[in-house]
C-alpha positions as CSV (number, residue, x, y, z in Angstrom):
1,M,-10.7,8.2,15.0
2,R,-12.2,9.4,11.8
3,V,-11.2,9.0,8.1
4,Y,-12.2,11.2,5.2
5,F,-11.1,11.9,1.6
6,K,-11.1,15.6,1.1
7,Q,-8.7,15.2,-1.8
8,I,-8.9,11.9,-3.7
9,P,-6.9,9.6,-3.2
10,I,-5.5,11.0,0.1
11,P,-7.0,9.5,3.3
12,T,-6.9,12.0,6.1
13,V,-7.1,10.6,9.6
14,V,-8.4,12.7,12.5
15,A,-7.5,11.6,16.1
16,E,-10.2,11.9,18.8
17,S,-7.9,11.3,21.8
18,L,-4.3,12.1,22.8
19,T,-3.4,8.4,22.5
20,E,-4.6,8.3,18.9
21,A,-2.8,11.5,18.1
22,N,0.5,10.1,19.5
23,R,0.1,6.9,17.5
24,L,-0.6,8.8,14.3
25,A,2.5,10.9,14.8
26,N,4.7,7.8,15.1
27,I,7.2,7.7,12.2
28,N,7.2,3.9,12.1
29,L,3.4,4.0,11.4
30,K,4.1,6.1,8.4
31,T,6.4,3.5,6.9
32,K,3.5,1.0,6.7
33,V,0.4,3.1,6.2
34,A,-0.5,5.9,3.7
35,Y,-2.3,8.7,5.4
36,Q,-2.1,12.3,6.6
37,E,-3.1,13.7,9.9
38,Q,-5.5,16.6,10.6
39,S,-6.8,17.9,13.9
40,L,-10.2,19.2,12.8
41,V,-12.6,18.1,10.1
42,E,-16.2,18.4,9.3
43,N,-18.3,15.5,7.8
44,P,-15.8,12.7,7.8
45,N,-16.5,9.8,5.4
46,W,-16.0,7.0,7.9
47,K,-15.5,6.6,11.7
48,L,-13.0,3.9,12.8
49,C,-14.1,2.6,16.2
50,T,-12.8,0.3,19.0
51,V,-14.0,-3.3,19.0
52,N,-16.9,-3.9,21.4
53,S,-18.4,-7.2,22.6
54,A,-19.9,-7.9,19.2
55,G,-16.4,-8.1,17.7
56,P,-15.2,-6.5,14.4
57,H,-18.2,-5.2,12.4
58,V,-19.2,-2.6,9.8
59,D,-22.3,-0.4,9.8
60,F,-22.8,0.8,6.3
61,D,-25.7,3.1,7.2
62,R,-23.8,4.9,9.9
63,C,-20.4,4.7,8.1
64,E,-18.8,3.1,11.1
65,L,-16.1,0.4,11.0
66,A,-15.2,-1.2,14.4
67,L,-11.7,-2.7,14.3
68,F,-9.6,-1.3,17.1
69,N,-8.8,-2.4,20.6
70,E,-7.4,0.3,22.9
71,L,-4.8,-2.2,24.1
72,T,-3.3,-2.9,20.7
73,D,0.4,-2.2,20.3
74,I,1.7,0.1,17.5
75,Y,2.3,-2.8,15.1
76,Q,-1.2,-4.2,15.6
77,F,-2.6,-0.7,15.4
78,S,-0.8,0.0,12.1
79,Y,-2.2,-3.2,10.6
80,L,-5.7,-2.5,11.7
81,L,-5.5,1.2,10.6
82,R,-4.3,0.1,7.2
83,V,-7.2,-2.4,6.8
84,G,-9.6,0.4,7.8
85,I,-8.1,2.9,5.5
86,D,-8.1,0.4,2.6
87,F,-11.7,-0.4,3.2
88,C,-12.6,3.3,3.2
89,A,-10.5,3.9,0.1
90,V,-12.3,1.2,-1.9
91,Q,-15.6,2.7,-0.8
92,E,-14.4,6.0,-2.3
93,G,-13.5,4.5,-5.6
94,C,-9.8,4.1,-5.0
95,L,-7.5,1.1,-5.3
96,P,-5.2,0.5,-2.3
97,L,-2.2,-1.8,-2.8
98,H,0.5,-3.4,-0.8
99,A,3.1,-2.1,-3.2
100,G,5.5,0.8,-3.9
101,A,5.7,3.1,-6.8
102,V,8.2,5.5,-8.5
103,I,7.2,8.3,-10.9
104,T,9.0,9.8,-13.9
105,S,7.7,12.6,-16.1
106,E,6.3,10.0,-18.5
107,K,4.9,7.2,-16.4
108,A,4.6,5.3,-13.1
109,M,6.3,2.1,-12.2
110,F,4.6,0.0,-9.5
111,I,6.8,-2.3,-7.5
112,L,5.2,-5.4,-6.0
113,G,6.7,-8.0,-3.8
114,G,6.2,-10.0,-0.7
115,T,7.3,-8.8,2.8
116,K,11.1,-8.6,3.0
117,H,11.5,-9.3,-0.7
118,G,13.1,-6.0,-1.4
119,K,10.4,-3.5,-2.5
120,S,11.8,-0.7,-0.3
121,T,15.4,-1.4,-1.2
122,V,14.7,-1.4,-4.9
123,I,12.6,1.7,-4.7
124,H,15.3,3.5,-2.7
125,S,17.9,2.7,-5.4
126,L,15.5,3.7,-8.2
127,S,14.8,7.0,-6.5
128,Q,18.5,7.8,-6.7
129,V,18.3,7.9,-10.5
130,Q,17.8,11.3,-12.0
131,D,14.2,12.3,-12.7
132,I,12.7,9.4,-10.7
133,Q,10.6,10.3,-7.7
134,E,9.3,7.9,-5.0
135,A,5.6,7.8,-4.4
136,G,5.6,5.3,-1.5
137,D,7.3,2.0,-0.9
138,D,4.8,-0.2,0.9
139,H,1.3,1.2,0.8
140,V,-0.1,3.2,-2.2
141,I,-3.6,4.3,-3.0
142,C,-4.5,5.1,-6.6
143,R,-7.4,6.7,-8.4
144,N,-7.7,8.4,-11.8
145,G,-3.9,8.7,-12.4
146,A,-3.1,9.9,-8.9
147,I,-1.0,8.1,-6.3
148,F,-0.7,8.7,-2.6
149,G,1.8,6.6,-0.7
150,N,3.2,6.0,2.7
151,Q,5.3,9.0,3.7
152,A,8.3,7.4,5.4
153,R,10.6,4.6,4.3
154,R,12.2,1.8,6.3
155,I,15.4,0.4,4.8
156,R,16.8,-2.8,6.3
157,T,20.3,-4.2,5.9
158,Q,20.4,-7.5,4.0
159,D,21.0,-9.4,7.2
160,G,17.9,-7.8,8.7
161,L,19.8,-6.7,11.9
162,R,19.7,-2.9,11.3
163,E,17.2,-0.5,9.7
164,T,17.0,3.2,8.9
165,V,13.7,5.0,8.9
166,F,13.3,8.4,7.2
167,E,10.6,10.5,5.5
168,A,10.9,10.1,1.8
169,A,7.8,10.1,-0.5
170,K,6.3,13.0,-2.4
171,P,2.8,13.5,-0.9
172,L,0.8,13.2,-4.1
173,C,2.0,12.1,-7.6
174,H,0.2,12.0,-10.9
175,F,0.8,9.6,-13.8
176,G,-0.5,8.5,-17.2
177,E,1.0,5.2,-18.4
178,Y,2.4,2.7,-16.0
179,S,4.1,-0.7,-15.7
180,I,4.2,-3.3,-12.9
181,T,7.3,-5.2,-11.7
182,I,7.3,-8.0,-9.2
183,V,10.6,-8.0,-7.3
184,D,12.4,-10.8,-5.3
185,L,15.7,-9.5,-4.0
186,G,18.2,-12.3,-3.4
187,A,16.7,-15.0,-5.7
188,S,18.4,-16.1,-9.0
189,N,18.9,-13.4,-11.6
190,N,15.8,-13.2,-13.8
191,Y,14.1,-10.4,-15.7
192,S,11.2,-11.4,-17.9
193,K,7.6,-10.6,-18.8
194,F,5.0,-12.0,-16.5
195,D,1.5,-13.2,-17.6
196,K,-1.2,-10.7,-16.6
197,D,-3.8,-13.4,-16.2
198,Q,-1.6,-15.3,-13.8
199,L,-1.1,-12.2,-11.6
200,I,-4.9,-11.7,-11.6
201,T,-6.0,-15.2,-10.9
202,D,-3.3,-16.9,-8.9
203,R,-4.0,-16.0,-5.3
204,T,-0.5,-17.0,-4.1
205,I,0.9,-14.3,-6.4
206,H,-1.7,-11.5,-6.3
207,K,-1.9,-11.6,-2.5
208,V,1.5,-9.8,-2.4
209,A,-0.4,-6.7,-3.5
210,T,-3.9,-7.4,-2.2
211,K,-3.3,-9.2,1.1
212,Y,-4.7,-6.5,3.4
213,L,-8.2,-6.9,1.9
214,T,-8.1,-10.6,1.0
215,E,-6.3,-12.4,3.8
216,P,-8.1,-13.1,7.1
217,L,-8.3,-10.2,9.5
218,K,-6.4,-10.9,12.7
219,I,-7.0,-9.0,16.0
220,K,-5.0,-10.5,18.8
221,D,-6.4,-14.1,19.1
222,H,-9.4,-13.3,16.9
223,S,-9.4,-14.2,13.2
224,M,-12.1,-13.8,10.6
225,Q,-12.4,-13.7,6.8
226,I,-12.5,-10.2,5.3
227,S,-15.6,-11.3,3.3
228,D,-17.4,-12.1,6.5
229,L,-16.7,-8.6,7.7
230,F,-17.1,-6.5,4.6
231,G,-19.2,-8.9,2.4
232,E,-18.4,-11.0,-0.6
233,D,-19.5,-8.2,-2.9
234,F,-16.8,-5.9,-1.4
235,V,-14.0,-8.4,-2.0
236,D,-15.3,-9.2,-5.5
237,K,-15.3,-5.4,-6.3
238,Y,-11.8,-5.0,-4.9
239,L,-10.4,-7.9,-6.9
240,S,-12.2,-6.7,-10.0
241,N,-10.6,-3.3,-9.6
242,F,-7.2,-5.0,-9.1
243,A,-7.7,-6.9,-12.3
244,A,-8.5,-3.7,-14.2
245,F,-5.3,-2.2,-12.8
246,V,-3.2,-5.1,-14.0
247,N,-4.8,-5.2,-17.4
248,G,-4.3,-1.5,-17.8
249,A,-0.5,-1.8,-17.3
250,Q,1.8,-1.4,-20.3
251,T,3.8,-4.4,-19.1
252,V,4.0,-6.7,-16.2
253,R,7.5,-8.1,-15.4
254,I,9.3,-10.2,-12.8
255,A,12.7,-9.1,-11.6
256,S,14.8,-11.2,-9.2
257,G,18.4,-11.4,-8.3
258,T,20.9,-8.9,-6.9
259,L,20.0,-5.3,-6.3
260,E,22.2,-4.2,-9.1
261,F,20.7,-6.6,-11.5
262,I,17.1,-5.7,-10.6
263,V,17.6,-2.0,-10.8
264,Q,19.6,-2.2,-14.0
265,S,17.0,-4.5,-15.6
266,I,14.2,-2.2,-14.7
267,I,16.0,0.9,-16.1
268,E,17.0,-0.9,-19.3
269,G,13.3,-2.1,-19.7
270,E,12.1,1.5,-19.4
271,P,13.2,3.6,-22.4
272,C,12.4,6.8,-20.5
273,L,15.1,6.1,-17.9
274,T,18.9,6.5,-18.0
275,I,21.5,6.3,-15.3
276,Q,23.6,9.4,-15.0
């Protein structure tokens, strides 16, 4: 499997076997990972390989990243593909995030939140507002005012028993100014400004956006620190880029409570938005 960035910040993944091609075509994979498929490419940036006896490793000289095991299921595969794409994205000067985003004609709104804290549900509701367009709801990659996000959305019922999966996001969006909102659906109603320094320095908070490149890498029964695989300098560079992203936001807010409260609060906090 090969990854390249013909158009920044879009990672294009090229399958090298029928098994890889079938996995890349899986709609559920597209709810978790931002990528597009292509069947033929010259001079890819990086090659993602299967794990050999040496375990996960990266060869910077040959641009090879070994993460995959042929026996991984689709969920493990999506996790490892995402780590691989995020690594390649950082190498290409992009910022990958565990986040969603919506776009208006004037700005972008990045939606952060832990797993099952309501990112997709909030983004789905915001995308129903006139002149708001979704740019991804779980995995977004940014660079120089452009966003590429996961191309399908999974919406769960509040009890978690049922879900709907459908293609949703616009392939590539552009923005100037932007804000960041951390959401927590179901908690007590609260909408307030959030300290940028706390988002940058408090690991328990910023990991909701950075976890794929800061939390330990897990392959079946194997676990290792991301810094041991990619190097301390890589992690420092990624977190430095994340800090610059947070500091560049017009505002950082936290929004918790019911869906109606969160969506209404976000809209009222953004003068460019109105509910029709």
